[in-house]
C-alpha positions in Angstrom: -37.7 -18.0 3.5 -35.1 -15.3 2.8 -37.8 -12.5 2.6 -39.2 -13.7 5.9 -35.8 -13.6 7.5 -35.2 -10.0 6.2 -38.4 -8.8 7.7 -37.4 -10.2 11.2 -33.9 -8.6 11.1 -33.7 -4.8 11.1 -30.7 -4.0 9.0 -31.1 -0.2 9.3 -29.3 0.0 12.6 -25.6 -0.4 12.7 -24.0 -2.6 15.3 -21.8 -0.5 17.6 -18.1 -1.2 17.7 -16.9 -3.6 20.3 -15.5 -1.7 23.2 -11.7 -2.0 23.6 -11.3 -3.3 20.1 -8.6 -1.4 18.1 -8.1 -0.8 14.4 -5.8 -3.1 12.4 -3.1 -0.4 12.5 -2.4 2.4 14.9 -1.4 4.7 12.0 -2.9 8.2 12.1 -3.8 9.9 8.8 -1.8 13.1 8.3 -1.8 16.1 5.9 1.7 17.2 4.9 3.1 18.8 1.7 -0.4 19.2 0.4 -0.9 15.4 0.4 -3.1 13.2 2.6 -0.9 10.4 4.0 -2.0 7.1 5.5 0.6 7.6 8.3 3.0 10.2 9.8 5.8 7.8 8.9 4.9 8.0 5.2 4.9 11.8 5.4 8.3 11.8 7.1 9.8 9.4 4.5 8.4 11.5 1.7 10.2 14.6 3.1 13.4 12.7 3.4 13.2 11.4 -0.2 12.6 14.9 -1.6 15.9 15.9 0.0 17.8 12.9 -1.4 16.4 12.9 -4.9 19.0 13.8 -7.6 18.5 15.9 -10.7 17.0 13.8 -13.5 15.1 11.5 -11.1 11.4 11.6 -10.4 9.6 10.4 -7.3 6.3 8.5 -7.8 3.8 7.8 -4.9 1.8 4.6 -4.6 2.5 3.3 -8.1 1.2 -0.2 -8.8 3.2 -3.0 -10.4 1.5 -6.1 -11.8 3.0 -9.4 -10.6 2.8 -11.6 -13.6 4.2 -14.6 -11.7 0.7 -15.0 -10.2 -0.9 -15.8 -13.5 -3.5 -13.9 -15.4 -7.1 -13.5 -14.4 -10.1 -13.9 -16.7 -9.8 -10.3 -17.8 -6.2 -10.8 -19.0 -4.7 -8.8 -16.1 -2.3 -10.0 -13.4 -4.1 -11.5 -10.4 -1.9 -9.7 -7.9 -0.1 -6.4 -7.8 2.4 -4.7 -5.5 2.0 -1.0 -4.6 5.0 0.4 -2.8 4.7 3.8 -1.1 7.5 5.4 -3.1 9.3 4.7 -6.4 12.2 6.7 -7.8 12.7 6.6 -11.6 15.6 7.8 -13.6 14.2 8.1 -17.1 12.6 4.8 -17.9 14.8 2.9 -15.4 13.5 1.9 -12.0 16.1 3.1 -9.5 14.7 2.7 -6.0 11.7 1.4 -4.2 10.9 2.5 -0.6 8.2 1.2 1.7 7.3 2.9 5.0 6.3 0.1 7.3 4.7 0.3 10.6 2.9 -3.1 10.5 3.0 -5.7 7.8 -0.1 -7.2 6.2 -0.3 -11.0 5.9 0.9 -11.2 2.3 3.2 -8.2 2.2 6.4 -10.4 2.4 5.2 -12.6 -0.4 4.3 -9.6 -2.7 7.6 -7.9 -1.9 9.6 -11.0 -2.7 7.7 -11.6 -6.0 8.3 -7.9 -6.9 12.0 -8.2 -6.3 12.2 -11.4 -8.3 10.3 -10.0 -11.2 11.6 -6.4 -11.4 15.2 -7.0 -10.0 15.0 -4.1 -7.5 15.2 -4.6 -3.8 12.5 -2.9 -1.6 14.0 -0.6 1.1 11.9 -0.7 4.2 11.7 2.2 6.6 10.4 1.1 10.0 9.1 3.2 12.9 
């Protein structure tokens, strides 16, 4: 029955986008500082953080943190992770976490709160 259904439906043609339907976010990808950013806001925040960073500190972009409070999956890794836009380290110590936010995803608040509880660092949010 499945093979017969496949023969009747031509999967080679893509369905056109629904007119008037917008993307989930209005963010425009941008190139700045030799990096491709997901939004202009991220590029702006990056430039500001470069000016604020102190000697001995290092700025990391899109670094993932495992959230162990969600339990471990079958592969032994955490089921969820939190990936902030920017993280500032001073040696081995996590100093500052900054998130450029235009629009929040459904579970962003939960992941942010779990990250804060687990790592003890508040997430600074920069809004449009």
